[in-house]
N, C-alpha and C positions, 0 to 999 in steps of 0.2 A: 191597828196601832203599830207604828214603826218602832221597833226596839232592837237593841243589842244587849242581851242579858249578860250579866257579869259572872254568872255561875259556872263558868268554864267546864261544863260537862261535855265530854266527847260523845258525839252522836254514835260513832261506830264502836266504841269500846265499853262505855259505862252504861249505855242504855240500849235496849233492844231496838233495832232499826224500825221494826214494824210498829212499835209503840210511838216512836217519833213521827212516823209517817201519818198515823192515825191522828195524832195531835195537830199536825200541820194541815190535814184535810179540814179539820174543824176550824183551825185558825184562818185558813184561806176563805172559808165560807163566811167568816165575820169580817175579814180584812177587805175583801172585794165581793160583796154579796151579789151584785148585779152580774159580774163576770162569772161567778160560780153557778148562776142559774143557766148560763149558756152552755157551759162545759159539763159533760157527764162526769160523774165521780171517777170512773176508771181512767179517764184521760187526766183528771186532776192528779191522780196518783202517779200517772206516767210522768207528768210535768214535775212533780215533787221528786220522784226518783231521779230524773234527769238533772234537776237542780242540785240534789245532794251529791251526785257523782261529779258534776262540774265544780261545785264548791270544793270538794276533796282534791280535785286536780290543781286548785289554786292554794292548797294547804289550809283551807277553812274546814275545821272538823268539830269545833265547839258548837253547842246549841245556838247561841246567840248569833254568831256570824253566818251559820248555815241558814238559820231562820230568816235573817235579813237578805241573804242571797236569794232565797225563794220569794220574798216580798218584792225584790227588785225585778224578778222575772215577770211578776204580775203588774208591775208599774210601767216598765218600759220594753217589755217583750222578752220571750224566753231566751233569745240569742243575744241579749244585750252585751255580753262579754266580748263579742266580735263585731258589734255594730259600729260602723264608722262615726255615727252620730255621737256615740258615747266612748270614744277612743280613750278618754282620760280614766274611765272606769277600769279598763284593762290594764292601763299603766299602774294603777294602784294595786290591782290584783296580783300582778307579776313583779311588784316592787321587791327587788333583790336586796335592797338596803334595809328593809324592815322585815325581819324574820318573824316577829311576834304577831300572830294572827289577830289578836284582840286589838292591837294598835292599828293594824291595817284596816280592820273592820270598822273601828271608830272613825278613822280618816275617811273611809268610803261612805260611811253614814253621813258625816258632816257635809261632804261634797255633794252627795246625791240629794239630800234634803235641801241644801242651798240651791242646787240646780232646779229642783221641782218648784220651790217657792218662787224663784225668779221666772220660771216658765209659765206656771199656772196662775200665780197671783195668790194673795193671802186668802181670798174667799173664792178662788177658782175663776175670778173675773176675766183673766186673760184667756183661759181655756174656753170659757163660755162665749167670749167674743169671737174666737176663732171658729168655733163650731157654728155659730150663727152665720158666719160668712161662708163656711164650707157647704152648708146645706142649701145655699142659694145658687151654687154653681151648676149650671145645666150640663148634661152629657155632651152636648155639642162643643162646649168649651174645651173639654178634655180631648176631643177629636182634633179640634183646631190647633191645640197647643202641643200635640203629641210629639212632633219632631223638632221642637225648638231647642236651642242650645241650652246646656245645663244651667248656665248663668241666668238665663231668662226664667228657668223654673224657680230659681232662688228669688228672683225679683218678684215673681208672682206670689210665692210663699210669704214674702215680707209683707205683702198687702193683707194676707189672710191671718198669719200668726207671727207678727214681728218679734214678739217676746221670745219665742223659741228660736227663730232664725238667728237672732243676734248672739245666741249662746253656742252656735255651731259654726265651726270655721269652714271656709270655702272648699278646702281640700276634702273635708268629710262629705260635703254635698256632692262633689264631683264623683267620689267613690260610691256614694249611695245611688246616684244617677246611673253610673256604669252597671251597678248590680241590678238596678231596676230594668235596664235595657237587656241585660243578659237573661234575667228570669223571664221577661216578657217574650223574648225570642224562643227560649226553651219551651214555653207553653204555646207558642204559635199565635200570640196575641199582640205582637209588637206594633202592628198597624191598628188603625181605627180607635185610637185613644189608649191602647194598652200600656204604652210606656208611661204616659202621664198618670194613668190610674195606678200602675204599679209603684211609681215614685210616691204618689200620695199615700198609698197604703203603707209603704215602708216608712215614710216620714212619720206617720201616725202610730203604727203598731209595731215598728221595728223591722229591720232588714230581713229577718227570717220569717215574716208573717205568713208567707205562702205555705209553709210547712209547720207553723206553730199550732200546737193543739189548742191553744187559747182561742184561735179564730177558725173553727171548723168550717164556717160558711165560705171561707176563701177556697180551701182545698175541695170542699164539696162542689162548689161551682165549677171548678176546673175538671174534677173527676167525672162530672156528669155532663160533659160538653161534647161527647162523641157526636159527630155529624152536624154540629152547630157552628155557624160562622164566627170568625174572630170578633166581628162587631157585636154579635149577639152575646157572646161570652163577656166581652167588656161591658156591655150594657147591664148584664146581670150583676157583674162585680160592682159596677157603679151603683146600681139600685140597692144592693145589700149594704154597701158602704154607707150610703145615705141613710138607710134605715138605722144602722148602728149609730151614726152621728146624731140623728134625731132623738134616739132613745137616750144616748149619753147626755145630750143637752137637757132633755126632760129630767133626768135623774139629778143633774147638777143644780137645776133651778128649783127643785122641790125642797 
């Protein structure tokens, strides 16, 4: 349940941090149970610790705002605060005109919930529709589409997930594509579909998904790729991405 509590208790001063972390581990297990099954508890605690630190960097120290910051990490990716897709979140977080953290947190809550409602649909119908299209895309299409212009990537995404695409401006897509290209080159998978797959992963899981502890299967695929060709690595990423999408679709339809 998404909440911003009004009990303005400071996480760092009036409550032992370890107690808060324990509470958040339990909360995340209930907030996103399917994701919790994938991630080991030590990594959940690392994500929570990272979120608490980043929230503090933005002046969010009360229980409610910090808790909501953690919830956002599990909704749109651990690095959402620097993700070009959600540039407006960072603008709220660093809003120098509003010093009151509760007011900033309330504004952030309203904006994020409004965004998610428009993106996913009241009963997740938009997200379900997008996943149904995603799981039908063959690997060969990623290879064929790999070196297309960024604008063509957006056109393709409009066919798959129009509800999300219309909520993100073109500049953000260009930045996301550039990041996907940079990361694909870093890992030596820019050819044979790597750019298209990286872009798809970042569009879905956030621009930091390659190192995000929420998606260990991405890092594990790359770390276990010694002596394997780029096309095979990309095919493995593709296969695991599709398994994730199929499971997400199953969960949403149950």
